[in-house]
N, C-alpha and C positions, 0 to 999 in steps of 0.2 A: 504494500500500500504506500509506496513512495516514501518510506521512512517515518510515517506518522502513526501507524498502528490502526487497529480496527475501530477503536473508540473515537480517535481523531478523525478517521475517515467518515464515520457516521455524523459527527458534529459538523465537520467542514462540508460534507455532502449536503446536509440539511440546510446549512447557510447558503451554499451555492444554489440549491434548488429553490430556496425561499427568494433569493435575489432574482433568479430567473422568472419565478412566478410573478413577482412584482413588475419587472420590466416588460414581460410578455402579456401582462394583464390576464393571467390565467387563474383559475380557482381550483387548485389541486388538493392541498392538505398536507399535513406534516409528514406522513409516511411516504407519500408520493414525492414530496420535495426531497427527502433523503434519497430515495431510489433514483430520481432524476439527476440529482447532484453527483451521486457515486457513479452511476452508469455513464452519465455525460462526461465525467472526468476520465473514466477508463477509456471511453471511445475517443475523445478528443486528444487525450495524452498519447494514445497509440498513433493517431494521425500526426501529431507534432513530432513524435519520435521517429516516424518514417521519414520526415524531412530534416532530421538531425537536431531537433530542439530537445534538450533534456533539462530537467529541473528536479529539485528535491525540496521537501518541506511543505508547509501548509499553503504557501502562496502558489507553488507549482501544482497543487491539488485544487485550490479554490478557483483560480482563473480558468483552467480547462473545464472544471466542473460547471462553472457558470455558463461558459460558451456552449459546452456540450448539452447542458440542460435546456438552454434556449433553442438549440437546434432540434432537440428531441420534441419540445413543445410545438415547434413549427411543423415538424414532420407529422406529428399526431393530428394537428389541425388540417394538414393537407389530406391525410388519409380519411378523416371524418367527413370531408366534403364529398 
């Protein structure tokens, strides 16, 4: 989990998901915020690592988590239409 541990991943994932929820004007909930933040971070971090960007710590988990969660919310909206 990028050097932050499981508990840190849950907390930071929740924060990233909550920020994405506010920016994207979505109404998901606490559990979904955590899931979106963690999954978004994993997916977007993998994309960044494919291009040679590496990071460690909570910032390297929060920023990709936020961007990834925003992308997941956007994709979910596209699929619902």
